[in-house]
N, C-alpha and C positions, 0 to 999 in steps of 0.2 A: 832646197833652200840655199845651198852653196852657190848654185848657178845664179839665183836671184841676187845674192849678195855680190857676186862678181859683176853682174850686169849693172847693178846700182853703182858700184865703184867706178866702172868704166864711164858711165853716163856723167857722174858728178865730176870726175877728173877732167873730162872734156869741157864741162861747163866752167869749172874753176880756172882752167888754163885760158879760157877765152874771155874772162872778166877783165875789164879795164879798171885797174886799181892804181894806187899811188906808186907802188913799186912791186917788183917780183917777190919781195919778202912777204908781202901781205897775201899773195897767191899761195906761197909756200906755207904760211901759217894756216890758211884755210884747209890745206891738204893734211898737214900734220896734226892739227887740233880738231877741226870739225869732222873731216872725213874719217880720220882714224878713230874718233870717239864713236861715231855711228857704227862703224864696222866692229869695233870692240864690243859694244853693247849688243849688237846683232849676234855676235858669236856667243856671248854669255847667255843670251836668251835661248838660242838653239840648244846649247849644252845643258842648261838647266831644264828646259822643256823635255828633253829626252828622259832624264832621270825622274822628273815629275810625273810624266805619263806612265813610266814603268811601275813606279811605286803605287800610283793611284790605281793602275790596272790590277796589281796584286791585291790591294786592299779591297777593291770592289768585287773582284772574282772570288777571293777567299771568303768574303762576307756572305756571298750567295751560296757557295758550295758547302760551307761548314754546317749550316742548319739542315741541308739536304742529306749529308752523310750521317748526321746524328739521328735524323728521322728514320733512316733505314734500319737502325738498331731496334726500333719498336715493332718490327715485323715478326711474324712467326718464326722462331728459330729453325723449325723443320724446313722452311722454304729458303733459308739462307745457306750459302756454302759453308764448308768447314773453315774453322779459324777466322770466321768473319768478324768476331769480336776483336781479335788482335789487329786485324787489318784496318777495321774502322777506327780503332783507338789510335794507331800510328798515323793514319790519314788525317784524323781530326787534330792530332798534336802538330803535325807538319803545317796544316792550314792555319791553325791558331798562331803558331810561331811566325809564319810568313806574314800574316796580317799585322801582328803586333810589331814585328821588326820593320816592316815597310812604313807603317804609320809613325813609328818612332823616328825613322830616318827623315821622313817628311818634316816632322816637327823639329828635329835636331838641326838640320841644315836649312830650315825655313825655305824649302824648295818652292812651295806655292807662292809665298810672299816675294821671293827673289824673281821668280819667273814673271809675275805680273808687273813688278817694278821695272825689270829690264825691258819688257815689251813696251810699257808705257813710255819709258825714257827714250827708247829707240824711235818710236813714232813721233814723239815730241821733237827730237833732233831733226828727223827727216822733214817734218812739217815746217819747222823753222827754216831749214835750208831752202826748201822749195819756195817759201814766201820771200826769202831774200833774193833768190835767183830771178824770180818773176817780178820783184818789187811790188808785191801785193800784200794785203793784210795790214799789219802794223808798219810795213815799209812802203806803203802807198804814198806817203808824204815826201819821200826822198826822190830826187830827180835822177840819181845814178847809183850804181853799186859802190862807187867811191864814197859818196856821202853817207850811205847806210852801213858802211863797213864796221864802224865802231859800235853802233847800236846792235848789229848782228853778233859781234863778238861778245858783247855784254850779255845778250840773251842766252848764248850758248854756255857761257860760264855760269849763269844763274841756274840753268837746267842741270848742269854737271854738279854744282854745289848742292842743290836740293837732293839729288840722287845720293850723293855721298853722305849727307846728313841722315837720310832715311836708312842707308845701309849700315851706318855705324851709330845709330841712335841708341843712347844709353850706355855706350861702351867707352866714351871719353870722359873727360872731366866735366862735372856738372857745374855750370856757372851759377853763381848766386843771382837771384832776381834783383834787379835794380829797384831800390826803394823809390816810391813815388813822392816827389817833393812838390807839395801843393802850392807853396808860395812861388817857386820857380816857374811852374807851369802857368800859374795865374799871371805872373809878370810877362810871360811871353804872349799871352792871349789878350790881356787888357791893355789899353793905352796907358801911358805914363800918368796922365792927369787923373785917372781913376784908380791907379794902383795904391796911392797913399790912403785915399778914402776907404778903399776896400780893406786894407790892412788894419786901419783904425777900427772899422766895424768888426773885423774878426777878433781883434784883441778885446774889445768891449764884450763881445759875445762870449769869449772864453772866460773873462772875469765873472760875468753873470752866471755862467754855468758852474764855475767853482763855488760861488756864493750859494747858489741853489743846492749844490751837492752837500755843502757844509750844513746848511739849514735842515736839509732832509736827513742828514746823518744825526743831527741833534734831536730832531723830532723822533727819529727811529730809536735813539737811545732812551728818550723819555718814555716812549711806549714800552720799551723793554723793562725799564725800572718799574713802571706801573704794573705790568704783568707779573713781575717777580714779587712785588709787594702784595698784590692781591692773592697770588698763590701761597705766599707765606702765611698771610692772615687766614686763608682757608684751611691750611694744614694745622695752624694753632687751634682754630675752632674745633677741628675734628679731634685733636688730642684732648682738649678740655671735655668734649662730649664723651669720649671713651673713658677718661678717668672718672667722670661723674657716674657713668653707668657701672664701672667696676666698684666704685665706692658704695653705690646703692645695693649691689649684689652682695658685697661683704657684710653690710649692715643687716640685711635681711637674714643672711645665714647665721650671724651671731645671735640675732633675736630668736631664731628658731631653736638654736642650741640652748640658750638660757631658759626658754619656755619648757623645753623637754626636761632639763635638769630640775627645775622647780616642781614640775608635775611628778617626777619620780620621787623627790624628797617628800612631797605632800602625801603621796600614797604610802610611803614607808612610815611616816609619823602616824597616819590614821590607822595603819595596821597594828602598830605597837599599842 
């Protein structure tokens, strides 16, 4: 990979030095900004890829070996060597620790995400460079490298900015979302002769909405009062019925007591 990076550097250096630009400063800017960024992201990609492959290999291999080691413990103990239980325990422990640690390092340092982003950014920069050198793609409209120089620099800075935003997303200050101003956006889209008419219609619509909301609020309040009144009347009727029932029960009980006392007195008088 280092040989490929060195070959790319030599090829691009030769091309940049042969470009006819406004000044030698612009050639130097391409070397120090474009070429250096490509080589830097290429180096980051290779460095991250090495550790990404190592940890992924440990996770995959350990995940395959761990069930195999545990399944050996289900065999007949007579067929297993001595101290196999201790050996299998420590092997399983080492495999589990290796898999967990490797997976943790992958997540902690975001190796998979960084590797993919570095690789994509590197290829984007290279593609942008070759399109500029060949005056193809988005630079097909320009007649010379001198005319396309500013557009190329802008594209390189955009790629770099997007990569930085991805790399540090969520780690900087969070900007507040800009509130949407409907009137301002409307005034930019509509002609001036329609703007006043549209604003008048919007104000009338808002007034009508407020009136409707008030009327609906009043109607809702009336409904609530009617419901409360009906509920109160229902409860009062229930109380009256309950009191009437209790009164009837008490009257019947008193009548029975009086009848019993009269019968007892009559029996006593007749006996005497």
